[in-house]
C-alpha positions, 0 to 999 in steps of 0.5 A, a space after each residue: 430429216 429423210 435424205 431424198 435422192 435427185 430425180 433427173 429430167 422432167 420427172 424432177 420438175 413434175 415432182 416439184 409440183 408435188 412438193 407444192 402440194 405439201 405447202 398447200 395441203 398442210 394448211 390445216 383442217 378443212 371440212 369435207 363438202 358434199 360431192 359437187 364436182 363441176 364435171 359431175 355430169 360428164 364423170 357420171 356419163 363416162 362411167 355409165 357409158 363404159 359399164 353399159 358397153 361392157 355390161 360390167 355388173 357393178 362399179 364405184 368412182 371417187 374423185 378428189 380435187 384439192 384434197 377434197 372429195 368432189 364426186 362419189 358414186 356407186 353403180 350397178 349390182 354387187 350381186 346379181 343373184 340377190 339384187 344387192 346394189 353397190 353402195 359407197 360402203 360395199 367392200 371390194 377386195 382391192 388386190 395389188 392396190 394393197 401394196 401401197 397400203 402395206 408400204 404406208 404401214 412400213 413407212 409409219 413404222 419408219 417414222 416411229 423409228 421402229 423400222 429402217 428402209 435400208 437395214 437388212 431385214 435379217 436384223 428384224 427376223 433373225 430366225 427366218 433361214 434363207 437358203 440363198 446367202 444373198 438374201 442376207 442383204 435384202 432390205 425393206 426398200 428392196 421388198 417395196 420396190 420389187 428389187 429383192 430378187 424373190 421369186 414372183 409367185 403366188 401359191 396356195 389354193 387362193 380361190 377357196 375362200 375358207 382355206 388358210 385363214 389361220 394366224 400362221 398362214 403368213 408365217 408359213 408362206 414366208 418360211 416357204 419363200 425363204 427356201 427358194 433361191 433368189 432370181 438375182 442379187 438384191 438391188 440388181 434387178 426387178 421382178 414383181 413379187 407377191 412373196 416379197 410384199 408378203 415378207 414386208 408385211 411379215 417383218 412389220 408383224 414380227 417387229 410389232 408383235 401383233 398380226 399384220 391385220 391388227 397393224 393395218 387397223 392400228 396404223 392405217 385404217 383406224 387413224 384415217 377413219 377408213 372404217 370400211 377397210 380391213 385385211 380380214 377379208 373373210 369377215 366382210 360381205 364382199 361384192 360378188 366377183 364375175 367373169 365375162 362369159 360367152 353364153 352367160 354374160 356375167 358368170 359368178 366366179 370366186 376371187 383369188 383370196 388367201 390370208 397367206 398373201 394378205 399384205 400383197 393383195 388381200 385388203 378390202 376397202 370401199 368407195 368411201 374409204 378410197 376417197 379418204 386415202 387419196 385425199 390424205 395422200 394429196 394432203 401429203 400425209 395429213 388427215 382431214 382435220 390437219 393432223 400429221 399421219 405420215 411425214 411429207 418427206 416419207 410420202 414424197 419418198 413413196 412417190 419417188 421413182 426407184 426402179 425401172 419396171 413394166 406397167 401393169 397396163 403395158 409399157 415401161 414405167 418406174 416403180 416407187 414404194 408400191 406405186 407406178 410413176 410415169 407420164 401415162 396421161 400426158 403429165 406426172 401420173 402416180 397409179 396402181 392397179 389391183 386384181 384378185 381375178 374377179 374384183 378389181 381396183 385402180 387408183 390414179 393421182 395427178 399431182 399437177 392437177 391436184 387431183 386423184 380418183 379411185 375405181 372399183 369393179 366386180 369384173 376384170 375387163 381390160 377393155 375398160 382402160 379407155 374409161 380411165 383416160 376419159 376420166 383424166 380428160 374430163 377432170 382436166 377440163 376436156 370433152 367427154 369422148 364416146 366409149 369405144 364400141 365393143 362389138 359381139 364376142 368372137 365365136 369359139 368352137 371346142 377343138 377335137 382332141 389330138 390322139 395323145 398317149 394316155 401316159 403322156 397326158 397323165 404326166 401333166 396331172 398334179 398341183 401347180 403353184 401359179 401366180 394366181 394360186 394353186 391349179 390342179 389338173 386331174 381326171 373326170 372319167 376319161 376327160 382331163 379337167 382343171 379349175 382355172 382361176 377358180 372356174 371348172 374347165 376341160 383340157 383338150 390335148 393338142 399335142 404331146 406337150 400342150 392342151 387347149 382350155 375349154 370353158 364359157 369364160 371369154 378370157 379363158 376359152 381357147 388358151 393353150 396350156 403348155 407343159 415344159 420340163 425345166 431343171 428337173 421340174 415341170 413348168 406350166 405356161 399359158 400361151 407364151 407366159 410362164 405362170 407356174 411350176 408343178 409342186 405335187 399331186 392333186 390336193 385331195 
């Protein structure tokens, strides 16, 4: 039996409600009825109002109550140019909601006795040479709770979808990450690390001797009947992603995709499959037919708060094995968001309500967050609230370039390793240019250490990119956020 730890205070009482779901959800097989949620009309109205207000091209919602899908609907366009509609089988790359799936893969191997959460990973990958001697103490639990000390980072030309789909991509990433010093001793801090999650998938791959893509099929997607899900994102006709533009409302833009970071954020899934997964979790690891897929105590361990963290939606939270655990919506909330810049997912489990729901979008827009609170309110029996008015987009006027000497600006050019992939800065004639989050943009020098980004993307235009030397390298900042480091010349 897995030894679980004590959770203090209110969360302990709320997690007791989760334990109740073990007994309720493990009673045996149950047929999945057609969606028939008593709040169906309100759920549909909430989605329609939010999508209309923000003009998001496409989305999907699945709701699960008492381990049964009670509402499932797709909205809008998967591709505006072709007119292809979003359906329940349209694949979206789900971004960082891949992390809980990677955690489930690891826990499947833990249940089989193939891996242990608290064994140093060097036992499983002895040929990976870590430059920092403290890395010899990293465990899978450290990786799955972002407490390994590995740098956050997200490198590679991730917006160039055909790039790095070969079978050695993950191995190259792990060996590159191993050369970097840790930010802190394992277990001594918290940093959300895509490299750490990639390493967790790599450990599973090495122990089992097959690719992590095959492992996800074998251990997760196949047993659960998630037939529309895959880690081979390049094999699927994905929903087209979009940026919100100023002059063009929805600008088609590439998602940030690379096989190097597959376990951290590159899984593709569908509205149908999200419902299957959330139902399984609310049944505490049992399939629809009642078969055990993941031991209930390991599901509980995945949902146990194990690290203080900062929520992706802002504010403090606690992190389990791939999940945020807090009281965001007034009661115990287990949630995870994911984005590959233009494709977005968000999953919420509300154990006290024995309810969960999943959202998929093909445009990232954090103004949609009130929709999530509205869905929770409706599912709890409350009244639907009007979606907030968004108003017109603020005007933007491109700045005039400051008279900065060419050699100063020349020093900014090169390739930067950033959290969103490679960013290259170079010249087009006398104009400084880049591709920011996969979209072409101009950089207008503002002073001797920064430039203003100019393009038609609402969330891009006007952002200040600063170039600051740190410890012998040039670091890249966007507004007040450190996002990357210069690693070499422009990629040819």
